[in-house]
Each structure stands twice: as C-alpha cells, then as structure tokens.
N, C-alpha and C positions, 0 to 999 in steps of 0.2 A: 527282322524277320525271325533273329535267332532270341530276341523277346518274346513275338508270339510264340515260338516253339515250345519256350520253357515254360510258358504261361500254359500250353496246351498239357506239357508234363504233366507239371504238378496236379491240372484237373485229373487229369489219370490218375494220377498216383492216386490222389484222396477219395476217388470212387472204386479202386484195386485193389488198393494194397492188404486191405484185411482179406481178401479172397486170397492174396499170393502168399502172405503171412502164412495162412490159414495151411494152405496146400504144404506148404513147404516144411509146416512142423512138424505137420503128418509123416514125413519123408525122413526127416532128423530126428525128430523126438526130441527137440530144443529148441522152446519158444527164444530164445536170445538167437543163437545160431539161426533160424529160418528169418529172425529179422535182419540179421546180418547179410544174408544173402541176397532175400529180397532187396534191403539199401544196392548192394553190386549191382543189381539189375538194373536198379534206377540211376544209377550212376553210369551204365552200358546205356539206358537212353540218354541222357545227357550228352554222351559225349560221342553218339552216333545221329540223333533224329536231325539234331540243327543242319548237317551235312548231306543226310538223306533221306531226307522226311519224314515225316510222322506217318507210321507202316496204318494202314487200312483197319486193321484189327490191333488196336496200340496194348489193348489190357490183354491177349493172347500172346500179344509179344513180349511184353512183361514178363509174364506168365512163364513163359517158355525158357525164357532166358532164364530165370530165377530156377527152377526146377533142372535147367541145367546147371548151374551152378551148385544146388545140391548133389548132384548126382557125383560129380566133378569132385566134390568132398566128398562124399560115401568111398567113391574110390580111392580117392590119394589119402584118406585116412585107415585104406583099405579093414574099413569095418562091413563093407555090402556082403560078405558072406553070413559075417553074424548078424547082420540087419533081416536079412532074407528071412529067417525064422521068425522075426517081430511082425514084418511088414507083409509076409504072405506075399503071393500071387501077384497084390496087386503092384508089387514093384516094374514087375514087367510090362503091368501096362501104362503105368507111369513112364518108364521109358520109352515104350512105342509111341507117347503121344509126343517125344521131344522130337523136332526136325531140325536140320542143321543152318535153313534158312529164320529161323525163331519166327514162320508165320504162322502156324498151326492155330486153328481156332478150335475151340470149346465144344465138342459136340453132346448133345441134347443129356447122352448117358452119364457125362462128366458132373451136372447142374446140381444132381440129388449127392452125389460124392462132395460138391464144393459146400453144398449146405451144412451137410453133418461136419466137415472141416470148418466152416464158420462158428457151427455150435461147439466143436470141442475146444477152441478158441477162445470164444466167450467164459465158458464156463473155465477154463484152464487161468485167463487174467483177471476174473473176480472169485479165484478160489479163497476158501476161508483162509488159508495159512497165511494170506496177505493181510497189512494192516489196510484200513477203509480207504488211508491217503494214497498206499500205493494202489490197490487196486483199482481206484479214480486215474492215477496219471497214467497205468500201464494199458487199462482199456481205451484209453482218449488217443492213446500214441499208437497202439494195434491195431486198435478198430477203428476210431475216430481220424486215423491219417493225420490227426493234430501233429504238426513240430515241436519239440521241446520249449522251445521260443513263445508259442501259442497257447501253451497249456500254462506256463507260467505267467505269461501276461494275465489272463484269463481269472486265473485264481491269487493273481498279485502276490506272486510267491517268489523269490528269488527262481532265475533259472539253475542254476547249480544245483539248488534243495530239489527241483523236478527233475534233474537229471541221476542225481544220488539216489532217488524215490523210484526209477524206473530200472536203474541199471542194481540195486537193490531186491528189488522185486525181482528181477528175471534170475538172481543169484538165487534166492531163496527158492523158487519153484525148481530150480536146477537141483541145487543142496539137496532140499525135501523129495527130490524125484519123481516131483507132481505128475502121475501119467496126462499124455493127452488125449484125451478121451471124455466120453459124455459119462457121467455119471450115474452110477447104477438105480436102479426103481428106488429102492430103499433111500437112497440118499438125493435123490432128485427133488424133493420139495424145499431141504435145507439152501441147496445149493443156487435151484434158481430164486429161493428169496437174496442170498447174499449179491444174483447178478442183478437183479430188479433194485434193488438197493440202490448198486451203484450207478446203474441207467438216473435213478429217479433222485439222488447227490446231485448230479451233472445238471439236472434240471432246474433243480428249486435253487441252486447256485447263478445259472441265466437267471432265472425268473424274476428270482428278488435277492439281487445280490449281496452278500455278506458286507464286505467292507467296499470304500472305496467312493468313486466319485457318482457314479453312474447307478439306476434306481436297477436297471436290466443290464445282463451280458448277450447280447444275440447267439453269438455263435456256440453258446454253451446249450442251451435252449436248443439250435440246431441242430447240433451236434445228438444230445437226446432223444430229438424226435428219431434221429437217421437210424440210432440203433436201438427205439423202442421198436421201431416200423420191424428193421431188419429180423427183429428178437419174436415180434407176431409171428412173421412170415415162418420165420425156423421152425417155430414152437404155435403151431394154430391150435393144437388141443389145450394150450393152458388158457386159464380162464383169467387167471395173473398176469400174466402177461399182456394177454390183450386189453384186461383192465388198467393195464399201465398207460398203454398206450393210448386208451380211449381216455384217462386222465390228463396226460399229457397235451394232446390234441384239443380237449375243449381251454386246459388252462392256457394253453396258448393263444386259441381263437381273441383273447383279449387283449391281446401286446399292443395293438397300435392304439386301443382306448385307454391305457394304461398309464401314460404319460402324458402331461398337455404339450403346449409348443414350446415353453423353455423345457420340456423334459423332468417338470414335477411329476413327482407322483401324484396320479388321481383313483380313489379309494372306488372300490367294488359297484357300491350302491350310488356313484358320483358320476361312475362311466355310461358317454355317448354310446350304445347299445347297437347303433346302425353302423360302430366301426368293427364291426365282431367280426371275423372271419365266419363267415358261411359257411366255406367248403370244411374248415377244421374241423367245424361244430358238427359239419353230416359225416365227416369222417369217425372224429370221436364217437358218434350215437351207432354209427355202424358198427365199429369195433364193440361198444360196449355190449350192443345187441348180440355181436356173436358169442361175448363172454358169459351172457346172459343162458343161452341157448346151452353152454355147457352144463352135466350136472355136476350136482356138487354145492358144497353151502360156499355164501358168499365169502371171496376174502378181502383185504385190506383195501387193496388197489381196485378191485371190484366197486366196493362199499365211498369210495373215495368219488370215484369217477360217477358211480352214481351221485352224488352230492354237486360235481361242478353241471352234471345233465339237468340239475333242476334249475338250476343259475341258467343253461345256455338255453332252456326252453320259457322262461321268465322272460315276458316282450318289455316288462319294465322291474326296475329295482321292489317295487310296492307289490308285484307282481307274484313273486318267490314265494314260491308253498314252504315257508321258514318251518311251518311245524313236520311235514316230510321232513325236511334238512337235519330237524331236532330228532327226529325217531332214527334216521341213517346215523346218526351221531352217535345215538344210544347205542344202535347194534355194533359201530365200529368201537366201541368202548369198550365192549362185549368181546369184541372178534381180535384188535388190538391196543390193548390199554398200554396209554402213557399218560402223561402228564402235559403236550401239547394236545394231543387228543381232547381230552377236558377242557382246554382254554376254547379251542372250536367250536366244542358243544356248550359251552357259556355262551358264546354269541349266541348261536343260534335258537339257545332257550331263549337268550332277552329277547330276539327277535318275535317268538312266536309266543312268548307268555309272559312278554315284559323283561325290563333291564334289573327289578328288582328280583327276580328266581336267576337271572343270568347270574349274578352279585351274589348270590350265595355260593354257588360253584366256584365262580373265582377266587372267594376270601377262604374258598378250602385248600385252594392251591398255595397260597401266600408265604408258606415256610418251605415248602420243597426244596431239597437242596438244587435238583439239575434245572429249577428256574430262576435260579437268583442271579444269573447274569442276562436271563431271558427279556430282552424288550418288552416283547408281545403281553407280559403278564400283566405289568404296569398300565401298559397302553389300552389294554383292553378294560381291565379296569377303570380306567379313566374314563374312558366310552360311554360307560353302563352310570357312572357316578353323574357325570354330564347329564344324563338322559333324565337322572333322575333330581337333576337342578343342585347338586353338592357340587357345584363350582371351584371351592375353593381347594378341597377333595381331589377333584377331577385336574386341577391344574397341577396341584404337586404330583399327580401318578404320568403325566404326559413329559413334565420336568426330569423324573426318573428313569422313565422310557427312553426321553432324548440324551441322556448321558449314560445309557447303555447303550445304542445304538452306534454303529461302526461304518456305517453307510450314510455316507453326506444328504444326499436324497431324504432318506430318512428323518435325521435328526431335524434335517428342515421343516418336514413335514410335521412331525410330533411337537418340533416348540411353536410353529404356526398353530395348531391346534392348543397351546398352552395358552398362547396372547389370545386369542379369542375367546376365553374364559373370561379374560380382565385380572 
C-alpha cells in the first residue's frame, strides 16, 4: 500500500513541483529557498499520505503546504513587513488562499498567475549569469522535477558533480541578486534565446547521446518535449518558442524507427517511415503553422522546423524535397551562421546537386578549429567521397570519425561503414 502511495507522490511531484517552486519563489524571492520549502511540502506528503490517504486534489495539497511553509518562514524571519512593499497586495491574496486542512483548490483566477510564475522560473533558471551546464542542470531539477541522480545518470556525469552545479547555480543567482521576474521587453529576445538553447540542448543529448552505450536517452527527450510544450503554451506569441517545439515534435516522431531490434542506429534515409509517430508529426506541423502565422522574419528554430517538416511530409527518402531543404539551409546559414549548419547544408546540397557540390562545402570546413574533434565532419566527408567512388579516402574518413566518437553505437556504425568500403 505504502509503495503505491509513494509512487503516486512521485508522479504528482513530477507534475506539480515546477508550479509549486515558481509560486513560492515569488513569495520569498529566492529560488534556492523556494525549492527547500517545496521539498518540505513533499516530505510532509511522504509523512501524511501513507496513513491518511492521497488527497482528492494532491497538487493543491502540496501547493497549500508549501505556501504555508513560506508564510511561516517570512514570519519567523521577521521580514514580512519589509516584503510587503515588494510583494504588494498579492501577499494578502496568497495568505487568504491558505487553509488549515491543506485542501484548497486552485481557482481559475490563479491559473494565469501561476503561468506567469512558471515563466519567471524558466527565465531565472536559464539566466545568462549561469554557465550552460549549470542552466541545464538547474532547469531539469526545478522545471523537470528530475532528481540529482536522474540528471547525473542521463548525462553520464558523477552525481556529486551535478549536485555541486545545482548548488552553485542557486548561490550564483542569489549572490548576483537576479530578480525573480520576467525580462523587460528590450532584453526578452536574448533571454528567450538562452531558455530555448537550454531546452534544445537537453533534447539533443537525449536524441543522439554524446557518449555512453545507448544511441538515445528517452528521459531527456521526454523532459525537453515537456518543457518545450510548457514554454509554447506560456508564450504563444513567440514564434521561436513555437518553432522549437515544432522541431522537437517532428524529430521525436522518428524515435521508433531510429534503432533496429538490436538497438543499432538506423540512418534517416534507411528508416521505415511507417514507424514514424503520426500524432507527433501532426503536433509539430500544427505548432509550425502557428509560428508561421506570426509576423516577423523566420528565426533559426522555425527554419530548422521547416527542414524537419520537409522530411516529415516525404513519403519516402527518395521523394524528399532536397532542393527545398538546401534552400532552407541557405537561409539558416544567413540567420544563424555556424560550421555545424554548414555541414548540414553540405549534406542537403550533396543530395540536391550531387556529392561533388556537397564536398566543396565540406572541404572548406576542414581547418575550422571548432570542428577538429567533431566526428560528423569526417563522417559527412566520408559519405560524399563514397558516393563519388573514392572508397579508400572515404574509408579513412569513416575511421577518423569513429576514433572521435564517444558514443559506442555511433562508433560501431562508423566502423561498419568503413568496413563496407573494403
């Protein structure tokens, strides 16, 4: 019985923790303290629910308990009067919502406030004052509800390292006096880019793992999708937020076809498209349509989603609109130039205009400092060389790519391609 209750608590916590931390953070203006008070509510649930039963509205119970903990802390520290000017009349409303038996339901009027609080939490956890690694860890902890152990396991990093990153991140936010608020209009673009970058980094690590024995890490792709959907819902007028969730939905639709029965990678053109998830494709195309309906130039996530949509719409690999994809990569290279975009553009150009045209682009990148340890540069070059019949050179490139790869499945794939060239 207790085991079932503990499972229920874990499930509710994963769903509700971000809202609870966000609301409490607005009360106490300290993310680290807010998380501690939310955890106190979780401990209280672990103490009471196994004997008293799971409440009818467990999320509201946790929220009310955490709010009570926050109000107790404010009173105990004798800062309530000082906080009144900062918090304003909202404190009275917050205190009024707390009831002794912890079963108050969140009324409809509070939902918009909670949405604003979640946005504040997302922007604070992804603040540029933090390193990228710290932003990722803190976001997964606060907004994904993942434990430190789960984050460490997903990124193949020692648990104490992740714990230190999270602790330092919260301390950095506190020391830098980062306000728990939405960025001003003039800073919104840069700050939103930071948030989207974190979500997409999490997704990419789950979609194609950098290292380890597995080609994919579903727990990370799932969390990135959840965060992306939350962000798109909270910021429905931000085209890039919609573009990112469209891109992730469309890429995630291929998951079942990306590995064979033995867990080995299956490349895009070799995938069984009947195994692609049509619901995710519809969701992705719908989000892309909403992004396209908004005014303004297409940003990098919208453009990448357009590329993914070209693949999703093609019934077979041979039917793919490679000329259209190459044109989109041309636009992306103008909007967000990078060596990695150029590599992908080379693939599309090679498919649309022939491998020799793609090879010209790749060869121009061979001395790029940022790509010297990037296995996909020699991998793409090897593929283009193989199509030109230059098998000896292609084999050397695949072997060099395999030596750079840290993912076991990826390395095996590259060595298999090398052996296939005799």
